[in-house]
C-alpha positions as CSV (number, residue, x, y, z in Angstrom):
1,M,38.1,-10.7,20.4
2,T,36.3,-13.9,21.4
3,T,33.3,-13.5,23.6
4,D,30.1,-15.4,24.4
5,G,26.6,-14.9,23.1
6,G,25.2,-13.3,26.3
7,S,27.9,-10.7,26.5
8,A,27.6,-10.1,22.7
9,L,23.9,-9.5,23.0
10,I,24.3,-6.8,25.8
11,R,27.2,-5.2,23.9
12,S,25.1,-5.2,20.7
13,L,22.3,-3.3,22.6
14,E,25.0,-0.8,23.7
15,M,26.1,-0.4,20.1
16,A,22.5,0.2,19.1
17,G,22.3,3.1,21.5
18,V,20.1,1.5,24.1
19,E,20.1,3.3,27.5
20,V,17.4,1.4,29.3
21,V,15.9,-2.1,29.2
22,F,12.6,-3.0,30.9
23,G,12.5,-6.7,31.9
24,L,12.2,-9.6,34.3
25,P,14.8,-12.5,34.4
26,G,14.1,-16.2,34.3
27,G,15.9,-19.4,33.6
28,A,16.3,-19.3,29.8
29,I,17.5,-15.6,29.7
30,L,19.7,-15.8,32.8
31,P,23.0,-15.9,30.8
32,V,22.0,-12.5,29.3
33,Y,21.2,-11.0,32.6
34,D,24.7,-11.7,34.1
35,P,26.7,-9.3,31.8
36,I,24.1,-6.5,32.5
37,I,25.8,-6.0,35.8
38,E,28.9,-4.5,34.1
39,S,26.9,-2.7,31.4
40,P,26.0,1.1,31.5
41,I,22.5,0.1,30.3
42,R,19.9,0.8,33.0
43,H,17.7,-2.2,33.7
44,I,14.3,-1.6,35.3
45,L,12.9,-4.7,37.0
46,V,9.1,-5.0,36.4
47,R,6.6,-7.0,38.3
48,H,4.9,-8.6,35.3
49,E,6.2,-9.1,31.8
50,Q,3.2,-7.2,30.3
51,G,4.4,-4.2,32.3
52,A,7.8,-4.5,30.6
53,G,6.3,-4.2,27.2
54,H,4.0,-1.3,28.0
55,M,6.8,0.5,29.7
56,A,8.9,0.1,26.6
57,E,6.0,1.5,24.6
58,G,5.6,4.5,26.8
59,Y,9.4,5.2,26.6
60,A,9.2,4.9,22.8
61,H,6.2,7.2,22.5
62,A,7.8,9.9,24.7
63,T,11.3,9.8,23.3
64,G,10.9,8.7,19.7
65,K,13.6,6.1,20.4
66,P,12.9,2.4,20.3
67,G,11.8,0.8,23.5
68,V,13.5,-2.4,24.7
69,A,12.1,-5.2,26.8
70,M,13.7,-8.5,27.8
71,V,12.0,-11.5,29.4
72,T,12.5,-15.2,29.6
73,S,10.8,-18.1,27.8
74,G,7.4,-19.7,27.9
75,P,4.8,-17.8,30.0
76,A,7.1,-14.7,30.1
77,A,7.1,-14.6,26.3
78,T,3.3,-15.1,26.1
79,N,2.8,-12.4,28.7
80,I,4.5,-9.9,26.5
81,V,2.3,-10.8,23.4
82,T,-0.3,-8.1,24.4
83,P,2.3,-5.2,24.3
84,L,3.6,-6.5,21.0
85,A,0.1,-6.5,19.5
86,D,-0.5,-3.1,21.0
87,A,2.7,-1.7,19.5
88,Y,2.0,-3.4,16.2
89,M,-1.4,-1.7,15.9
90,D,-0.1,1.7,16.9
91,S,3.2,1.6,15.0
92,V,5.5,1.8,18.1
93,P,9.2,0.9,17.6
94,L,10.1,-1.9,20.1
95,V,12.8,-4.5,20.2
96,V,11.8,-7.4,22.5
97,I,14.3,-10.1,23.5
98,T,12.9,-13.4,24.7
99,G,14.8,-16.3,26.1
100,Q,14.2,-19.8,24.7
101,V,15.0,-23.3,25.7
102,P,18.3,-24.7,24.3
103,Y,18.1,-25.1,20.5
104,A,18.2,-28.9,20.6
105,A,15.2,-28.9,23.0
106,I,13.0,-26.8,20.8
107,G,9.9,-28.8,19.8
108,T,10.2,-31.3,22.7
109,D,7.8,-29.6,25.0
110,A,10.6,-28.7,27.3
111,F,10.0,-26.9,30.6
112,Q,8.8,-23.3,29.9
113,E,9.0,-23.8,26.1
114,A,6.7,-21.9,23.8
115,D,6.8,-21.4,20.0
116,T,7.5,-17.7,20.6
117,T,8.3,-16.8,17.0
118,G,5.2,-18.7,15.8
119,I,2.9,-17.0,18.4
120,T,4.2,-13.5,17.7
121,Q,4.4,-13.7,13.9
122,A,1.1,-11.9,13.5
123,V,1.9,-9.1,16.0
124,T,5.4,-8.2,15.0
125,K,6.9,-6.3,12.1
126,H,9.5,-9.0,12.0
127,N,10.8,-11.7,14.4
128,Y,14.0,-13.8,14.7
129,L,14.9,-17.2,16.1
130,V,18.7,-16.9,16.5
131,T,20.3,-20.3,15.9
132,E,24.0,-19.4,16.0
133,A,25.8,-17.1,18.4
134,A,27.7,-15.5,15.6
135,D,24.5,-14.1,14.2
136,I,23.6,-12.1,17.4
137,P,25.3,-8.7,16.5
138,Q,23.9,-8.8,12.9
139,T,20.4,-9.7,14.2
140,V,20.3,-7.0,16.8
141,A,21.5,-4.4,14.2
142,E,18.8,-5.5,11.8
143,A,16.1,-5.5,14.5
144,F,16.7,-1.9,15.4
145,H,16.8,-0.9,11.8
146,I,13.5,-2.6,11.0
147,A,11.8,-1.3,14.2
148,T,12.6,2.3,13.5
149,T,12.4,2.7,9.7
150,G,9.5,2.8,7.3
151,R,6.3,2.2,9.4
152,P,7.8,1.7,12.9
153,G,6.8,-1.4,14.8
154,P,7.9,-4.2,17.2
155,V,10.6,-6.7,16.4
156,L,11.2,-9.8,18.5
157,I,14.5,-11.7,18.9
158,D,14.1,-15.2,20.4
159,V,17.4,-16.4,21.8
160,P,18.0,-20.1,22.8
161,K,19.8,-20.5,26.1
162,D,22.7,-22.5,24.8
163,I,23.9,-19.8,22.4
164,V,24.1,-17.2,25.2
165,D,25.5,-19.4,27.9
166,P,29.2,-18.7,28.4
167,N,29.7,-22.3,29.6
168,N,28.4,-23.7,26.4
169,P,30.8,-24.1,23.4
170,R,27.9,-23.1,21.1
171,S,27.9,-19.6,22.6
172,Q,31.4,-18.7,21.5
173,L,31.9,-16.1,18.8
174,D,34.4,-13.5,17.5
175,W,32.9,-10.1,18.3
176,Y,32.0,-7.7,15.5
177,W,29.5,-5.0,14.8
178,P,28.2,-4.6,11.2
179,D,29.4,-1.4,9.5
180,S,26.4,-1.5,7.2
181,L,23.2,-3.4,6.6
182,D,22.3,-5.0,3.3
183,M,18.7,-6.1,3.4
184,P,17.5,-6.3,-0.2
185,G,14.0,-7.3,0.8
186,Y,13.5,-4.4,3.0
187,K,13.7,-0.9,1.4
188,P,10.8,1.4,2.6
189,T,9.8,4.2,0.3
190,T,10.1,7.5,2.1
191,K,10.0,10.1,-0.8
192,G,6.5,10.6,-2.3
193,H,6.2,10.2,-6.1
194,G,6.5,13.6,-7.8
195,R,3.5,13.1,-10.2
196,Q,1.3,12.1,-7.3
197,I,2.4,15.1,-5.2
198,K,1.5,17.4,-8.1
199,E,-2.0,15.8,-8.5
200,A,-2.6,16.2,-4.8
201,A,-1.6,19.9,-4.9
202,K,-4.1,20.5,-7.7
203,L,-6.9,18.8,-5.8
204,I,-6.1,21.0,-2.7
205,L,-6.1,24.2,-4.7
206,A,-9.4,23.3,-6.4
207,S,-11.3,22.2,-3.3
208,T,-14.0,24.3,-1.7
209,R,-14.6,22.1,1.4
210,P,-11.2,20.6,2.3
211,V,-10.1,19.1,5.7
212,I,-6.8,17.6,6.8
213,Y,-7.3,14.2,8.3
214,A,-4.1,13.7,10.4
215,G,-3.3,10.4,12.0
216,G,-0.6,8.9,14.1
217,G,1.8,8.8,11.2
218,I,2.3,12.5,11.6
219,L,3.9,11.9,15.0
220,K,5.9,8.9,13.9
221,A,7.4,10.9,11.1
222,R,8.2,13.9,13.3
223,A,5.9,15.9,11.0
224,A,4.0,18.2,13.4
225,D,5.8,21.4,12.2
226,A,5.3,20.5,8.6
227,L,1.6,19.8,9.2
228,R,1.1,23.2,10.8
229,E,2.9,24.9,7.9
230,L,0.6,23.2,5.4
231,A,-2.6,24.0,7.3
232,E,-1.6,27.6,7.7
233,L,-0.4,28.0,4.1
234,C,-3.8,26.8,2.7
235,D,-6.0,27.9,5.6
236,I,-7.4,24.3,5.9
237,P,-9.0,23.0,9.1
238,V,-7.4,19.9,10.8
239,V,-8.8,17.0,12.6
240,T,-6.4,14.9,14.7
241,T,-7.2,11.2,15.4
242,L,-6.9,9.6,18.8
243,N,-3.3,8.7,18.0
244,C,-2.5,12.1,16.6
245,R,-3.6,14.2,19.6
246,G,-0.9,16.9,20.0
247,G,0.2,16.5,16.4
248,F,-1.6,19.8,15.7
249,P,-2.1,22.3,18.6
250,D,-5.7,22.2,20.0
251,S,-5.4,26.0,20.7
252,H,-4.8,26.7,17.0
253,P,-7.8,28.4,15.2
254,L,-7.7,25.7,12.5
255,A,-7.9,22.8,15.0
256,L,-11.2,21.0,15.0
257,G,-10.2,18.3,17.5
258,M,-10.8,14.6,17.4
259,P,-13.1,12.7,15.0
260,G,-14.4,9.2,15.6
261,M,-17.0,7.3,17.6
262,H,-16.4,9.7,20.6
263,G,-14.9,12.6,18.7
264,N,-16.5,16.0,18.8
265,Y,-19.4,17.0,16.6
266,T,-17.6,19.5,14.5
267,A,-14.6,17.2,13.6
268,I,-17.0,14.3,12.7
269,T,-19.4,16.4,10.6
270,T,-16.6,18.4,8.9
271,M,-15.2,15.1,7.6
272,Q,-18.6,13.9,6.6
273,E,-19.4,17.1,4.6
274,A,-16.0,17.7,3.1
275,D,-15.3,17.5,-0.7
276,L,-11.6,16.6,0.0
277,L,-10.0,14.6,2.7
278,I,-6.2,15.2,2.9
279,T,-5.3,12.1,4.7
280,L,-1.9,12.1,6.3
281,G,-0.6,9.1,8.2
282,A,-4.1,7.9,9.1
283,R,-5.6,4.5,8.3
284,F,-9.4,5.0,8.0
285,D,-10.0,3.2,11.3
286,D,-13.6,1.8,11.7
287,R,-14.0,4.1,14.8
288,V,-13.4,7.1,12.5
289,T,-15.4,6.0,9.5
290,G,-18.5,4.6,11.2
291,K,-20.6,2.8,8.6
292,L,-18.1,2.8,5.7
293,D,-20.5,3.2,2.8
294,G,-21.9,6.3,4.4
295,F,-18.5,7.9,5.3
296,A,-17.6,11.3,3.6
297,P,-19.7,10.4,0.6
298,D,-18.8,13.5,-1.5
299,A,-15.1,13.6,-0.7
300,K,-12.2,12.9,-2.9
301,I,-9.3,11.3,-1.1
302,I,-5.6,12.1,-0.9
303,H,-4.0,9.4,1.1
304,A,-0.3,9.6,2.1
305,D,1.3,6.9,4.2
306,V,4.7,5.3,4.5
307,D,3.0,1.8,4.5
308,P,1.7,1.0,1.0
309,A,-0.6,-1.6,2.4
310,E,-2.7,1.1,4.0
311,L,-3.5,2.8,0.6
312,G,-6.8,1.4,-0.6
313,K,-7.2,-1.0,2.3
314,I,-10.4,0.6,3.5
315,R,-11.2,3.5,1.2
316,R,-9.8,3.8,-2.3
317,P,-7.9,7.1,-2.7
318,D,-8.1,9.3,-5.7
319,V,-4.4,10.2,-5.2
320,P,-2.3,7.6,-3.3
321,I,1.1,8.7,-2.1
322,V,3.6,6.3,-0.5
323,G,6.1,8.1,1.6
324,D,7.2,9.5,4.9
325,C,4.6,12.0,6.1
326,R,7.1,14.8,6.8
327,L,8.7,14.5,3.4
328,V,5.4,14.2,1.6
329,I,4.0,17.3,3.3
330,E,7.1,19.3,2.6
331,A,6.9,18.3,-1.1
332,L,3.2,19.2,-1.1
333,I,3.9,22.7,0.3
334,E,6.4,23.3,-2.5
335,A,4.0,22.0,-5.2
336,I,1.2,24.2,-3.9
337,K,3.5,27.3,-3.9
338,H,4.6,26.4,-7.4
339,N,1.0,26.2,-8.6
340,G,0.0,29.6,-7.4
341,G,-0.1,29.2,-3.7
342,P,-3.1,30.1,-1.5
343,E,-4.1,32.9,-3.9
344,A,-5.1,30.2,-6.5
345,Q,-7.6,28.7,-4.1
346,P,-11.4,29.2,-4.4
347,D,-13.4,31.2,-1.9
348,R,-14.0,29.0,1.2
349,S,-15.8,31.5,3.4
350,A,-19.1,29.5,3.2
351,W,-17.2,26.4,4.4
352,K,-15.7,28.2,7.2
353,S,-19.0,29.7,8.2
354,R,-20.6,26.2,8.3
355,I,-17.8,24.9,10.5
356,S,-18.1,27.8,12.9
357,G,-21.8,27.2,13.2
358,W,-21.2,23.6,14.2
359,Q,-18.7,24.6,16.7
360,E,-21.1,27.1,18.3
361,R,-24.0,24.8,18.3
362,F,-22.4,21.6,19.5
363,P,-19.4,22.2,21.8
364,L,-18.3,19.5,24.2
365,T,-20.5,19.9,27.2
366,Y,-21.6,18.2,30.4
367,E,-23.7,19.0,33.5
368,Q,-21.7,20.1,36.6
369,S,-22.2,18.1,39.8
370,E,-24.8,19.2,42.3
371,T,-23.8,19.6,45.9
372,G,-23.3,16.2,47.5
373,D,-23.1,14.4,44.1
374,R,-20.1,12.4,42.9
375,L,-17.5,14.1,40.7
376,K,-18.0,14.4,37.0
377,P,-15.0,12.8,35.2
378,Q,-14.9,15.7,32.7
379,Y,-14.5,18.1,35.6
380,V,-11.6,16.1,36.9
381,I,-9.8,16.1,33.5
382,E,-10.3,19.9,33.2
383,Q,-8.8,20.5,36.7
384,L,-5.9,18.2,35.9
385,R,-5.3,20.0,32.6
386,D,-5.5,23.5,34.1
387,L,-3.4,22.8,37.1
388,S,-0.6,20.9,35.4
389,P,2.3,22.2,33.3
390,G,1.5,22.8,29.7
391,D,3.9,20.1,28.5
392,T,2.6,17.4,30.8
393,I,2.7,13.9,29.3
394,V,-0.7,12.2,29.7
395,T,-1.1,8.4,29.4
396,S,-4.4,6.5,29.3
397,G,-5.7,3.0,29.3
398,V,-9.0,2.3,27.4
399,G,-12.6,3.1,28.2
400,Q,-14.5,6.1,29.3
401,H,-11.5,7.7,31.0
402,Q,-9.6,7.5,27.8
403,M,-12.3,9.3,25.8
404,F,-12.8,12.0,28.5
405,A,-9.0,12.6,28.6
406,S,-8.7,12.8,24.8
407,Q,-11.7,15.2,24.6
408,Y,-11.1,17.6,27.5
409,W,-7.4,17.8,27.8
410,K,-5.9,20.5,25.5
411,F,-2.9,19.0,23.7
412,D,-0.7,21.8,22.3
413,H,2.5,19.8,22.2
414,P,3.4,16.7,20.2
415,Y,4.3,13.5,22.1
416,T,2.3,14.5,25.2
417,W,-0.6,12.0,24.7
418,I,0.2,8.3,25.0
419,N,-2.6,5.7,24.8
420,S,-3.6,2.3,23.5
421,G,-5.4,3.4,20.4
422,G,-5.8,0.5,18.0
423,L,-5.8,-2.5,20.3
424,G,-7.6,-0.8,23.2
425,T,-5.6,-2.5,26.0
426,M,-6.8,-2.2,29.6
427,G,-3.9,-1.8,32.0
428,F,-1.8,0.2,29.5
429,S,-1.7,3.5,31.4
430,I,0.4,3.0,34.5
431,P,3.3,1.0,32.9
432,A,3.3,3.3,29.9
433,A,3.5,6.3,32.3
434,I,6.5,4.8,34.0
435,G,8.2,4.2,30.7
436,A,7.4,7.8,29.6
437,K,8.8,9.2,32.8
438,V,12.0,7.2,32.4
439,G,12.4,8.7,28.9
440,Q,11.5,12.2,30.0
441,P,12.5,12.5,33.7
442,D,12.1,16.3,33.8
443,R,8.5,16.2,32.6
444,T,5.3,15.8,34.6
445,V,3.6,12.5,33.7
446,W,0.0,11.9,34.6
447,A,-1.5,8.4,34.1
448,I,-5.3,8.8,33.7
449,D,-6.8,5.5,34.6
450,G,-10.1,3.8,35.3
451,D,-10.7,1.5,38.3
452,G,-11.0,-1.5,36.0
453,C,-7.7,-0.8,34.2
454,F,-6.0,0.1,37.5
455,Q,-6.6,-3.3,38.9
456,M,-4.9,-5.0,36.0
457,T,-1.4,-3.4,36.2
458,A,-1.3,-1.4,39.4
459,Q,1.5,-3.6,40.8
460,E,3.9,-1.7,38.5
461,L,3.6,1.2,41.0
462,V,5.9,-1.0,43.1
463,T,8.4,-0.8,40.2
464,A,7.9,3.0,40.1
465,T,8.6,3.3,43.9
466,V,11.6,1.1,44.0
467,E,13.1,2.6,40.9
468,N,12.4,6.2,42.0
469,I,10.1,7.0,39.0
470,P,7.6,9.6,40.4
471,V,4.6,9.2,38.1
472,K,1.2,10.5,39.1
473,V,-2.0,8.6,38.7
474,A,-5.5,10.1,38.4
475,L,-7.9,7.2,39.1
476,L,-11.4,7.9,37.7
477,N,-13.2,5.5,40.0
478,N,-16.8,4.9,39.2
479,S,-17.0,1.3,40.5
480,Y,-17.9,0.0,37.0
481,L,-16.4,-1.0,33.8
482,G,-17.7,2.3,32.6
483,M,-17.7,2.0,28.8
484,V,-19.3,-1.4,28.9
485,R,-21.9,-0.1,31.3
486,Q,-22.6,2.8,28.9
487,W,-23.2,0.4,26.0
488,Q,-25.4,-1.9,28.2
489,E,-27.5,1.1,29.2
490,M,-27.9,2.5,25.7
491,F,-28.2,-0.7,23.7
492,Y,-29.0,-3.6,26.1
493,E,-32.0,-2.1,27.8
494,E,-30.0,-1.3,31.0
495,R,-29.3,-5.0,31.6
496,Y,-26.0,-4.6,33.5
497,S,-24.3,-7.9,33.0
498,E,-21.0,-8.3,34.9
499,V,-19.9,-4.7,34.9
500,Y,-20.1,-3.7,38.6
501,L,-16.7,-3.9,40.3
502,S,-17.4,-2.8,43.9
503,E,-17.5,0.4,45.8
504,Q,-15.9,-1.1,48.9
505,V,-12.9,-3.1,47.7
506,P,-10.2,-2.5,47.0
507,D,-9.4,0.5,49.1
508,Y,-7.3,2.3,46.5
509,V,-5.7,4.6,49.1
510,K,-4.4,1.8,51.3
511,W,-3.4,-0.3,48.3
512,S,-1.4,2.6,46.8
513,E,0.2,3.4,50.1
514,A,1.2,-0.2,50.5
515,M,3.1,0.1,47.2
516,G,5.0,3.2,48.4
517,C,2.9,5.9,46.9
518,V,1.4,9.0,48.4
519,A,-2.3,8.5,48.1
520,M,-5.4,10.7,48.4
521,R,-9.2,10.3,47.9
522,V,-11.3,13.1,46.4
523,E,-15.1,12.8,46.7
524,A,-16.2,16.5,46.3
525,P,-15.5,18.9,43.4
526,E,-14.2,21.6,45.9
527,D,-11.4,19.2,47.0
528,A,-10.0,18.4,43.6
529,K,-7.8,21.5,43.2
530,L,-6.1,21.0,46.6
531,A,-5.3,17.3,45.9
532,I,-4.0,18.0,42.3
533,D,-1.8,20.9,43.5
534,K,-0.4,18.6,46.2
535,A,0.3,15.8,43.7
536,N,2.0,18.2,41.3
537,E,4.4,19.3,44.1
538,I,5.5,15.8,45.0
539,D,8.4,14.7,42.9
540,D,10.2,12.0,45.0
541,R,7.6,9.2,44.8
542,P,4.5,8.1,42.9
543,V,1.2,9.7,43.7
544,V,-2.3,8.2,43.3
545,I,-5.5,10.2,43.6
546,D,-8.7,8.2,43.9
547,F,-11.4,10.4,42.3
548,R,-14.8,9.0,43.1
549,T,-16.8,9.8,39.9
550,D,-20.4,9.5,38.8
551,S,-21.0,6.0,37.4
552,A,-24.0,7.3,35.4
553,E,-22.0,9.7,33.3
554,K,-21.7,8.8,29.6
555,V,-19.3,9.9,26.9
556,Y,-20.9,12.2,24.3
557,P,-20.9,12.7,21.4
558,M,-21.2,9.1,20.3
559,V,-21.6,7.4,16.9
560,P,-23.3,4.1,17.7
561,A,-21.4,1.0,16.4
562,G,-22.5,0.2,12.8
563,K,-24.1,3.5,12.3
564,S,-23.2,6.3,9.9
565,N,-21.4,9.4,11.2
566,D,-24.6,11.2,10.1
567,E,-26.3,9.5,13.0
568,I,-24.1,11.1,15.7
569,V,-25.7,11.3,19.2
570,V,-24.8,14.4,21.1
571,D,-25.3,15.3,24.8
572,P,-29.1,15.3,25.8
573,S,-28.8,19.0,26.7
574,Q,-28.1,19.6,23.0
575,G,-31.1,17.7,21.8
576,G,-29.6,14.2,21.8
577,A,-29.3,13.8,18.1
578,G,-27.1,16.1,16.0
579,Y,-28.7,15.4,12.7
């Protein structure tokens, strides 16, 4: 059957199992938008191309399926670079389709031309410039395969207008869909090496102070159940990184919570004092290690990751294991059982006692608001947590609100925490929440946002209203770029340079109402519950609650940048320094 490139592209997306595309049309991509009208694929029209990318990310996080975005050439393609970089850092499977000027015009500085493949080479797992219409089905099939296998990530397909234009002879092709893919240069290793698995099992059984260091790779590998089985089998405590929140239940007795610059004292110190780090799908991020030469100085390292480039990149492992985290953990469990099981382990009661002591002495804490004072952001998070369904999906941008949410929300289910971890992208939260709600329409989705982040992408609430996507937004509004203010207070002698946003403008209630949302303002702690309950009952339109929070509140604990994790600073009520 003869068809044209635009129709072939849409049909290829259908064959790849795509149910929804987030996008915004323009000149170069118009021929692809025409056949969407007859396609069962749902298209969601965004208000900015960055929103399309973050929505696709939120969808991918919430469903495990690849998110798909489609935009035109030039500035549209450059607008989606940030979501691509974000997805690349956090290993999110995306397929992004960009329009391009006609092939013969590439390199001539044509209208709305940009070197999209060149620009995105560093922030994609792979990218394509399609030069022949006949290559479209093959390219799409390969793109989805690459995006979703091995270490997931974003793949971009750049499509010149002439090869998708039905009126151009260059766009004609005989339809096909590849039965199989032969990609000799791309064969990810998923099964861990048997000898390395055995060595890792021996180290675990010999360790007196072990801790499992679980990263985002746990969730990407659908390994949450396997992780729990390993932890319970060996009775080993678990820390979950920012991108692994929910990968191990916070309510579990072995859960220590989040390590890192703003992790909790026990998680940070347990890693620091351990004699063995069982590192699963984590990448020794600088926010976790602090000053590298002082990080976990006595610990041997088991490091399992599907991406071999991560092994030894930051910290040389004693036992490196290349493989899918779920398969590696399952093999580890069998090897441990084969080598005597938990009964072969040494007595770890002293280790458990030390950990319990840290938990008792340095819990997460804050001072409650006095009557007439602004809300404490921690209190808002606790109220949202306690009043929302247990499987609520929470999205966040970056800044203080992100840290408060990751600290004070209790994540007992995987795939309920969606944030910009590696890149730290302001404006991520609202479009990501929209994408998550599209992927999980029966789940409550709360976007926890700061006023700085909100002002970057709030226009996507128009998308949510028009498309009937009833997300909820908790705006922690302190009138500042809060995290920057905290750093300026602590490290720049309270010289507050360009961080004050305004208490008067915008009026977030009026703005949100203008975008079709139900909007409320909460200024006193006693009013929080009523507003949250009302928001949770509304399911026919987006809701925004403007929580007026204390601008002086800081995120504790904190490991100052460039300092060792031994120099952790805790809440002033606990003495300020935890060492």
